[in-house]
C-alpha positions in Angstrom: -19.3 -2.6 10.4 -21.1 -4.6 7.5 -21.2 -8.1 8.5 -22.2 -11.3 6.2 -23.0 -14.5 7.9 -22.2 -17.8 6.3 -23.3 -20.5 8.8 -21.4 -19.5 11.6 -18.4 -17.9 9.8 -18.8 -14.1 9.3 -17.0 -11.9 6.9 -17.4 -8.1 5.5 -15.9 -4.9 6.1 -15.0 -2.5 9.1 -15.2 1.3 7.8 -12.4 3.3 10.0 -11.7 6.9 9.7 -8.4 6.1 7.6 -10.5 3.7 5.3 -12.1 0.2 5.5 -10.5 -3.4 6.4 -11.7 -6.7 5.9 -13.4 -8.5 8.8 -13.5 -12.1 9.6 -15.1 -13.6 12.6 -17.5 -16.6 14.3 -20.9 -16.9 15.6 -21.4 -19.8 18.0 -25.1 -19.6 19.6 -25.1 -16.0 20.7 -21.4 -16.0 21.2 -19.5 -13.7 18.6 -16.0 -12.9 18.0 -14.8 -10.9 15.0 -11.2 -10.2 13.8 -10.2 -6.9 11.9 -7.0 -6.5 9.9 -5.9 -2.8 9.4 -2.7 -1.0 8.8 -0.5 -4.5 9.5 -2.7 -4.5 13.0 -5.4 -6.9 14.3 -8.3 -5.7 16.6 -10.5 -8.5 17.9 -14.0 -8.0 19.6 -16.0 -10.8 21.5 -19.2 -10.3 22.8 -23.2 -11.6 22.7 -25.8 -11.2 20.1 -29.2 -10.2 21.3 -31.7 -9.7 18.6 -30.7 -6.9 16.8 -27.8 -5.6 19.2 -24.5 -6.7 19.8 -22.1 -5.8 22.6 -19.2 -6.9 24.3 -15.3 -5.8 24.7 -12.4 -5.5 22.4 -9.0 -7.5 22.9 -7.8 -3.8 24.6 -10.7 -4.2 26.9 -12.5 -1.7 25.5 -16.4 -1.9 25.4 -18.4 -2.0 22.0 -21.8 -2.2 20.8 -23.5 -2.5 17.4 -27.0 -2.1 16.3 -28.7 -3.7 13.2 -29.3 -1.3 10.4 
């Protein structure tokens, strides 16, 4: 993921094996939510931010983590 922040709004791209997709999201305090629209489907990620790391669950209940590069 490449994420840009403008206030509490997030935008960017999500790189998947079959190409990239746009993402949108929101950051309130340390709570993050991200939506990715790819191939006529929408995927949601929710979680928390702690310094350079984020973690949480997807709308399918699967865990995810990310680290700032």
